[in-house]
C-alpha positions, 0 to 999 in steps of 0.5 A: 483336581488339581490345586488349580482347577480349584481355586478357580472354581471358586471364584468362575463358580458364582458367575450366572451361567448367561454370563459364563456363556457370552464369553463365547460370543466372540467365537459365534459373531463371525457366523452370528449371521448364519445363526440367527437365520438359522434361530429365525427358520427355528421360530417360523416352524415352530410358530406355524405349528399353532396355527394348526389349532387355528385351522382346526378350530374352522374345521370343526366351527365351520364344515363340519357343523355345516357338513361341509366335505369339500370344506374339511378336505380343504382343511385337510389340505392345509394342515397337510401343507403345513405340515410339509411346510414345517418339516422342510423349515426344521431341515433348514434350520439344521443346515444352517446351524451345522457348518458354521458350528462345526466352525467354531468348535475348531475355532475353541479348540485351536486356539486352546491348543496354541495357548497351551503351547505359550503356558508356561512349563509351571502352569503344566506343572500342576496341571495333570494332562487328562483335565487338559485332554478334558477341556479339549475334546469332551467339553467342547463337544459339549459347547458345540451341541449346545450352541446348534441345539439348546441355545436354539431352542431356548430361544425358539422355545421361549417364542414358542410358548410366550405366542401360545399363551398369547393365542390361549388367553385370545381364545379364552382369558378364562382358561389361560389363566387356568393354563398360566397358574403353574408359571411361579412353581415352575420358576422356583422348581427351576431356579433351584434345579439350576443352583443344584445341577451347576454344582453336581455337573462341575463336578462330573466333569472334573471327575471325568478329566481326572479319569482321562488322566488315569487312563492317559497314564495307564497307557503311558506306563504300560510297561511299568504296570505289567512289569510289576504286576500292578495290572489288577491294582491299577484296574481297581483305581480305575474303577473306583473312579468310575463308579464315583463319575457313574455316582455323580451323573446318577445325582444329575440324572436324579436333580434332572428326573426331580425337574422334569417330574414337576415340569411334566405334572403342573402343567397336566394338573392345570390341562386337566383342570381347563379341560373340564371347565371348558367341557362345561362351558361347551356344554351350557353354550358358553363356549364353541366346540370348535374354540375347546379344540383349539383351545386344548390342541393349542396346549397340546402344541406347548407340551413339548416346549414346556417338557423340553425346559428342563432338558435345555437349562441342564444342558445350558449349565453342562454348557456353562461348566465346560466354559468355565472349565474352558476359561480357566486354562485359557484364562491363565497367563502365557509366556509373554514373547515380547520383549521386557527391556530394549533387545537391540540395547548395548552389552552391559558396560564393561561385557563385549558381545562375544561374552558367552553364558553368565550367570549373574546372583541367580536365584529360583524358587519355584512358582508353587513353593511357599515363601518363606521355603529354601529356594532351589538355587540360591545366589549361582554366579557362573561364567561359561566363555564363549566357545567354552564347554562346562559340566555342571555337577553335583549330587542327587536333587542339587538343583542341576536339572532347574539351572539348565532349565532356566536358560531357555527360559522353561522357567525364570530366575527369582532373583538374578539374571542370566546372559548369552554374549552381554544380553540379559534373557529377559530382554530377548523375545522367546523365540530368539532365545530359543533359536540361540538355544539348543537343549537335550533334556534328562528324559527324551521324548519323542513324538508320534512321527518319523525319525527326520521331523523328530529330529528335525524339530530342533531346527525348523530352518535345516531343509537340507538331508546332510543336515540331518545326516550329520546330526544322527552321525553325531549321536551315533543313531546309524540304527535308523538305517536299519528301521523299515522306512529309515528316516521315514519311521514311524517311532510311536507316541513317545518314541517306545517302538525304541530303546532307551538309548536310541531315543537318548541319541535321537534326542541328542540328535535334535539339540545338535542338529542347528549347530546351536550358538548356545547347547545346554545337555542334560545328563545326555549319555545316560543311557548309553552302554560304554562303547556307544558312550564312547563313539558318541563323544568322539563325535560330539567334541567336534560340534562343542568345539563351535558352540558354548554349552552347559553339560550336566555330567553325572560320570567322569567319562562326560566330565572329559568332554569340558573344558572347566567343571563348577560343581552346584552345592545347595543351590550354589557354586562351590568351586569352578576349575578342571576336572584334575585341578578339583580332583586335587582339590576339592573334596566333594568333588572327588567323592562325587566322582569315585563313585563313593558314599557315607554312611553314619555308623555307631563310631563315626561315618564311614566312606565304601566304594561302590 
């Protein structure tokens, strides 16, 4: 379970199930009238069942005792009519509740998905995708089932039990008290059951989330698993986790079996005692046979409402757990889309409106990093002039990708600031910022959609076919014309039906389709062969001429796309200049571009060319 989930569990675990479930009220409020109507109909149907014993009492003490066949047939007709009415009312309840509660589930799911899109990247870094998937599927299904059945019947059965016990006491208060005797121990057992079952339910649902993560990773990484022959070890890992889930489910089953045994046994013992006492009273004439029949029929009619308490409590605890898990995500702070300062403020003194991209004293530490840890970036100062292309180079792990992620505010700077044409990016609505800045990430991610939909995701306003064609031409993605349906071909999940180079070219086309004002490219040509790379670079130069661009580069051919080069080392910009200037003046840059690496030997430092 992710750290965030575990921490949240500790803080929310103390909330009662009732207080937790009340958080669903904003979603239930729009359908409250229809749900209340369904609950009323269900209560009415359940209370009709309590009329049966009263009719039986009349039949036994009246027509049966007086040997009146007409009265017996009348009583039978009344019982049949009551049965039909009860069945119709339960059918009406189902019809009333099904559609609006399906809408509640849809609203919960839509809000969860919308909120996930607004959560910062740092949140998704901490949470396993399977945990989020299980909240959006399994947990919401549990909530819909709870609202449709357990919640209604907790009310219905509670009213039925109270009404039934009142009828029993009115018929014979002595026998009624006998049946009431198990109430106190039952309440104590239910209280203990709730606590244990809530913990087991939480553990089970978190384990299902982990199991979902394993399945998702196995599907997305199937090529790696097969390529390294790891299918058996993955199957063992899945089996072990599935056994863990099974063990937790058995704990739940054991707890439920225990409470059901108690709930069934104690009322049955009380009913047996009432039957013996009632029979004695009938035999000595102090109680009529009809009253005893009605009493026992009423008691039997209460068996289901009483025995169902265990199931209803279990389902309520599962729903409360699902609600906690749902709101753990919903309570996470989203990215603030609002302006943090005056977005229309004039540029700072000394700057003009066409100032390009600036990093001023930028420092960054990942949100989950220790306070005393070395920051990933420290005091980065860099100015990319308007219309200029800057290449960013540095050794692996020096923070190049992190620096590029700060521009579209996938992460926020810890210190300092970043400006676009003189405007602090934190003073810009995120929607506006991300319209100005286009990004091609190091890992090209494609979605289960057509080629056109994947590319045009980079610029929703780009609707002309010519814009799509131009972007594909820049990325040298002519291969799409050879696909079965051209640009309308579905590329499949993660674009795995395409090669790595094809995916990278489509991701590059997505970044340039809207002719962005600012362009961030994170090693955009790493998966391309030499000839395709040269063709892409030639076409890309035309796009870069109209943009202010920051390009992460690892190869000299990519560096040559840039007007100037910045060297990032130990979280700082240590040198800026043209490619040839840095080759001449900076040993570290020369080392990076030459493909050399050093090894410590017994006689000192040896340099090898690879």
